[in-house]
N, C-alpha and C positions, 0 to 999 in steps of 0.2 A: 610644323615646325619649327615655324619662326615665329612664330607667338609664344610657342613655349619655352622654345630658347630666351624670347628677351622677356618673359615673367621669371625666369628663371635667374636671369644674369638683375633683372631686375629688384629680387627676393634676398640677395646675396647680400648687393648694396643697401639694402633699405635696412638687413639688419646688418650691416658696418656701422648703421649712421643710428643706429635704436639706444643707445648710449650716449645721444647730444648732450637730448634732455635732465641728464646727472648731475651734470655740469657744465651749463651755457658758460660759464665765465671761468672758463679754466684759461681761455689766452686773455692776456694783457693787447695793449693796439700797441705796433711796433715804432710808433713814431710819438713824439710828446707837442705836438701840434694837433690842431683840431682836423676831424677826419672825413676830408673831402676825397670822392670819385671820381675819378675819369675813363674806369673799365671796371667792371664788376664778375662774376663769377659765372659763365657760359655765355658770356658775350659772343656774337658771331665774330669769326678774323677769318683771314682767305686757310678756305684748308684743315682750320681747327677749330674746337669753341674756347675760351681763353680758358684756363685750368687754376686762378687766383683773381686778385684782386690791383687794380692799382691804384694808389693813391697818390693822391699831389702833395709835393713837396715849396709848397708857396712861387715853385715858381723858378728854385733853386737849388743846386747840388749840396753835400754837405751837413744834410739832416741829420742828426745822429740816430741810428737804426736802434731796435734794443730784441732782447733775444723773448717773444712773447710768452715763454713756460719754460719752466727747468729742462736742462738732456747736455744731448751731447753733440758738438758738430762731427754727423758721418757723411758729410761730403761735400768741396768747394773745388769750383768752375771756375775756368776764366777763358771767352770765347770771344773772336770779334761778335759774334752774329749771337743772336739768342738771347741769352740774359744775361749778355758780357760774364761781370762778377758776380757771383750767385753763392750762398752760404746754405744747406743745409742740415737742420738741425730734428733728431730725434727725442722722443720726450717719452715717460714713460706710460702715460696715457695709453700709449696704444699708437696717438698721430703723432706723424712726423711738422715743420713748416720748412716755409723755402722765402729765401729774399733776395729778391731781383736786381741785377741792373744797377748796381753798386757800385761806387766813385773809389772805394779802399776799405777794404778793413780795418779790424783793430790791431792793433800795433805787433801787435802777437802774431795773429793768425799773418798778417801782409808779411812780416819778415818772415815766415817759414813756405809760404805760398813762395814769395817771390827767390827762394835759397832751392824752394826743387822745379822752379822756370831755370835758372840759373845752372842745374843738377841734366835736366832734359833738352836745354837749350831750344825753348820754346816757348813765346805766352804764352799757347794753347795750351792749358794743362786741368783734369780731370781727378783730382784727387780725393781721397778716402781715407783721410787717418783714423787710426784704434780710436776707441769708445773713451780712453782715456785722456786722451793728447789735448784734447779741448774741451774741457767739462764746461757750461754756465748755467748761470741762472737766473728766475725769468727779472726779469727788467733789467739787467746788464748789458751796455753796449756794445756791439760784433761788429759792427758796420758803420761807413755814413753812407748816404740814398747819392744817385747817380744816378747819368745817363747811358750806361756802359751798353753794348752791345746792339740789339736791335730794336732799342729804347725809341721812339720820336722826340722826347722830351722828358726834362726832370721829373722824375717821378719812384714810386719804390712796387715793385712788383713783389704781395706777398699773399703766399700761400697754405691750404691745411690740407694733409695729404693723411690717409689711413696707411699706419709706415707698411702694412700687412698688402703686397701687391701696387706701394706708390700708386694708391688710387687718390684722386685732386676731388676732397669736398668741400661744399659750399662755406665758407668763411662764415657770410651774414648769421650759420644758423647757429653761431656763438656772437654770443653778446659782448662789443666790448669797444662801445661808444661809436656804434654808426645810428641814423634815426630817419626815418622815410614818413609821410603822411602825403605823400602826392600817387594821386592812380596815375596807374601806367595812358597808354595814348594809343589811339587809332588810328590810323593813315587810311591803309585801302582795304578791300577785298577784294580777292582773285579766285575767278573759277578756273576750273582747271576738265578738261575735256580730258579721260583714260587713256581712249582709243581713238581712232580714228573716227566710229561712228557716232561717237554725242556728239551733240549738238546745244550748244548753249544761244541759247535767242538767233538759232535756228545758221550759229555757225561754228567750222571745228575749230574754236581755239580759243584760248583763256581769253576771258574777258577784266579788263583790270575796271574798279569800279574804286570812287575815293567818298568814301563815309562823312555822315553827316554825325555833329554833337560833340559830345564835351563832360568833361566832370564825369567821367564812370560810364555814358549813356550812348551808345550809338546807334546808329541805324543807316540803311540806304537813303541817299536821295530821295522826294516825296513823287519825282516821274521816273523813277528807277526802277522798271518790272527785270525778274531774274525767270525762264523760260529754260528747261533742260530735260534734251532725251537724254538716257542713257544714264550710263557710268562716269558720275563725274567726282571732284574735291573741289575742299578750298585751299585757301593760304591765306594770310592778313598780312602784312608793316605793321608792326607797333615797335613799342619802346617804351622805355621806362624814365624818367627824371628821379633823383634823388635829393632831399631839401638841402641846399645851399650849398646846391651844384647846377652846375647846365653839361652835364656831357647827355647823352642820352646812351642809356643802359638798355641790356635786353631785359624782356618778362620770364619770372620766374616760371609760372604758367602758365600750360595752353588747355584750353579745354572744348572740345565742339559738340556739339548736343541735336538731336533733328527729331524733333515729334519727342521731348523732353530726356532721351534717351542718349549718353554720352554710345558718343562711338568711338572719342578719341580722346587722351590727356594725356600731357608731358610735363614733369615735375625737373628742374634742377637740380637737384638736389648731390649728384656727383656722376661723375664718369672715370671709365680708365683712358692712360693716354691711347691703347690698341686703336678702339673705338673715335677718336675725337672725328677722325678723319671721313668718319659718314657723315658730316657736319654738313658736304656735299649734295646729298640727297637726300636732307631734312628740309635745304634753302631751296630756293628755285634757281638754279645753276643758274640756269640762261641769265635771269633777270642783274645775278649780281655780275656775269659776264658784263653783259652790256648797257647798262648803266649802273654799277654798282651798288646795288639796291638788294637789300637783306626779304625777301619771303618766307617765311614758316611755313612750313608746307600741315597743315591740320591731319596728315594722309601720311600712309609709308609705303615707298617703295618697297618691290619686292624682295630685293635685294637692301635694306637695310636694316641693319643686324642693333642700332642704338637703346640703350638698356635703358634713356629716359623716359620710354613709353610705358603710363602704366594702362591705359585700356586704350585696347586697339578692337571693338568688330569690322571685319571687312575691310580689315588695314584706312580704318577712318574713311572709307569711304561709301558713294548712296549710288542705286540708281535709281535714279527716275523717267519709269513707263507705266504707270497710272491714274493717270490728267486727275492727282488730287495737289491742293495743295499741303504744302511743308512747314513749319514751320523752327528754322533751327536758329542757335547762337551758340558762339563765339568769347568763353568767357579767355580771360588777362587776367594773371596778379601779378604784384612786386612777392621777395621776398616776406616784407612784412607784413601783408596783411588787407590789401587796395587795389578794390580789386575792378574791373572796365569790361566793361561787355558790348556786345553789338548782336543786334535783335538786325531777322530778317527774314525772308519767304521765299521762296521753291515755287512754282507751276510746274508737275512736273506733268511732259506733255508723253504717248505713244511714239516710240522710233518709229519713222515709215522705212517699207522696203528700201527705196529710193535713194536713202541715205548713205545703204551699208558700202563701202568705201573696199575695194582689197587690194593694199598697199604693193603687195610684191607683184601689181600690173610697171609698178612704178621702175621697176627693173632695180628695186633695193637688195638688199642681202640681208638674208634676216640670224639676226646672230640671237640665240636666246640667253638670258643673262644668269643662269646655272648651269654651261659647259665651258668646255675653251672652244675660243673661233677663232678662224685663220682666213685671212685673208692675199691673195697675189696674188701682181698682176705685171708685165715687165719691168725688172730694175727694180720692183718692190716689192718686201714679204714683210707680213704682220700674223702677229700669232700672241691673241689674246684670251689669260687663263680666266677660266671659272673662277666668278668669285670678282672676275676686274670690274663685269657692269652690277649696276644698281637697277635696269631695268632688261626685261628684252629691247634691243636694237634694233631698229632697220637702218642699216649700214651702207653710207656712200662713199665716193671715190670720185674724185676728178682732178686731172696731171695736167699743166702749162708746162707751157716752153721755158726755157732755163734764160731768166733773167742777168743782169750787171750782178757781178761775183760768186754767181749758181756755176756750181761742174756737175749739177748734177738736173733735171725735169723739177718743178717745184709742184710737189704731192702731196692734195688738200685731201684730209687723210680726214673721214666725215663732217664733225663741227668743230668745234672748239666751243661749245655750247652745252656741251654733252660731259657729266662728268664720269671719271674710272676712280676707284676706288686702289685697286692694284696697275703697279706698271703693267705695261706690255710691250711687248720682244718687236722696233721696229729694221726693216733693215733695206737700208737702199743705197743701189748698184749706180757711182757718178758716170756720166760720158766719159768725165776726162781724168788722168791721172796724173798731174803736174810730174817729170822726173826729176827722182829723187828727193820727190814734198810728201811722198807718201805717209808718212808720221807729221805731219803737219795738218795733213784731214780731218772732217770732222761731222756731224749733223748739226744742223742751224733752225730754229725755229721761228717762224715771221713770223710776228701778229698782224694783227689785221690795221696798226697805227704802223707798220715797216719795220717795227722795235725787233732789233735780233739776238734770239734766246740761243747759247752754244750751250750744245744737249753731249754733255759726257760720253763719246763713242768710241769702240775699235772696230777690228779691221777680221772680217771670218768669210773664209769664200769666196772674195773676190766685194763686198759686200761691207759699205758704215756698217754696224748695229750697236743697237745701245739698248739700254730700258726708259721709255718715258712713259708719262703718268698721265697726260693731256693731248686732246687729239687737237688736228690742226693743220698748219702749214706746214712742210719741210724742207730742205733740199741738201746738198751736199756742198762741202764747201772747202776753203783752206785760211789758216794762220800763220801768218808766216815773220806778222808783225810783235817787235819786241812789246815787252811793259814800258809803261810814260815811268821816268823818275825824276819829277819836277825838287830841283834844291829849298821850292820853300820859302825860298830868300836864305838861304844860308850861303854864303860866301867863303870860295876858297881862302883859307886863313883868318876868316871871324872869328874877333874877340868877343867872346862869347862871359865874362866873368859875370856871374855876378846873374844868369839868367841860370833860371829853373826847370826849362826843359830846350830841347833840340827838338825840328819836327820837319820831316818829308816826306810828301805827296808822290804815291805810287796810284798808275789806275793803266787798265786793258781795256784794249776795245773792240775785243771779241771772244775768249777761251776760260779771261779771267786772271787771275793771282792765285798761283798756287802753291808759291813758297816764296820767301824772301831770306837770306841770312845776311844779318849785320855783324860788324865788327868797328870795335875800337881798339886801336893800338895790339891790332889785330885778335883782339882777346871778342870770343862772344859775348854782345852787347846784350840788353832786355828789352827791345823796342817794341811798346804794345800797337799794336793796329785796330784804331778804328775805322773800320770795315766801312759806316756808311757815310763816311769825309773822306775817306779815301789816303787816309792820313799814317805815316807811323811815327809814336812818338817818341825819346829818350826823356828819363829823368832822369840829370845829373843825381850819378853817388856816389857822395866823396872816400866810401867803401870802398870801388872800385875803379874807381879813378881816382886819379891825383890832380889838387888842384895848384892853380894858378902856373900852368903847364899843359904843354902845342902836344895836340892829339888829331894821329887821323884817323876818320872813317872811309870805312870799306862797305857798302854794301851790296848785294844778289839778289836781285829780284824775277823771277820768273813765270812765267805765265802755260797754260795746260797744254801747249803743244809745245814745251821746255823750249822757246823764244827767251831766249837772255838779256836780262840786261847790267850795267855796272853801272857804280855811283862812286868816287871817289871822292875826298873834301879834307883838310883838315881848320882845327880850330883850337883856341884859346880857349879853354878854363879856369 
């Protein structure tokens, strides 16, 4: 059933791209500078695949951004996170393009967006203009590049989507000025025991091998032997370099063959946003969580429904049990056709009866991936819906005594190295509820480095309950500390004549910023929220405040437990 669904989705996406070859030059470059990529389509990210290209802007903001084809603006978003300031353009060809992390829009769009923000009294807006509001021509300036939202540095995020279904497609399927003559690099081979009875060189644990070679030809070091008994899978660490660039990008395709038969293939042409989180089953999630290393599997977990898999025989797994030597090859390519191969041999060994393990003897709870699962103990309830797990789980749990700042025991729910596709319900009963402070309580996730992450929680039948998407360590806590507002150098009575902007820093130590309400002279004022730097920025607007006069600034900031701070200041501008 899984394979059938993957084939159907793959065919639909393939058909949606089948007209690419008709006009590969229908899009021009969005920038009039030499194209250099810091990230490509399908690049591996936390909880998602990258849905476009990140184009470098020579380390600066303010580069002119051009419409890559004619059409009309159908959506505009402004957000403190994500794409920040972004434009969405629909084209007659059936494609749409997206331009993200912008510094500002062109004058017409910028003024329109600002009017909507003042009308709604919100910096964060999503706008859907009518098709005749902002028609654009190919090559027209639509915006200027920036570093807004969750951007880690100045660049333009650029996407091409199939308009029907908003399906991101690989922009490099089109020709608008990129080149690449460098073969992908393969660094590591990882071999996985699929169950507790598999043996890899006599041990039931994954084996890491740093491969040898280069320039497209890779092999295992000469002194390396691989002996496997039982069902096993493989994974690789690889990357691609692009001409004139130093950033490590993701490979375009991966293929595994055993004894000259392809058992797994993966091609990153397109994917839907609804399936992007399946990246957590495609990669070795534990390797990413522990060491921030991306290992891509060449086999598929039972509940991995990614449409990018093109060939699957037995989910890419192979049973080694015939005392023969098998020849394996993993081929990776980039979208420009540069190819690298890793050749290796595996000696298959018959499994010994004494190697068989009964996991239930370890007092673990069996949780099938295709069913809903529950676990309950004193002061803790968990419900995991069907489809949340990528594979059948042998669930573990333990608890520890309260630590400093905790209002419950510390509940260790399985481990943080096992990914989840859907959220599960977590309910924790506190040991203590401070009088009159119940509304200030919440659940907190404690990372291995002791970093605290607040969880959006609510009360239900005496339990703090939340929908969470990670296993790990959780406890009940309380947040009574209001956000911190820093004047950021803005003194009472400051003279700001000639200045273009003023800024105030805001931060919160636990539950996080919920909202802020700024006014100047008693009227709502547009303060942009630079979330990554915890700064509110007001750009002086002579259309809304008078120059050469004294003004009063009032700011209210609340966190997610309704702790509130206030800031008041007068200034002359």
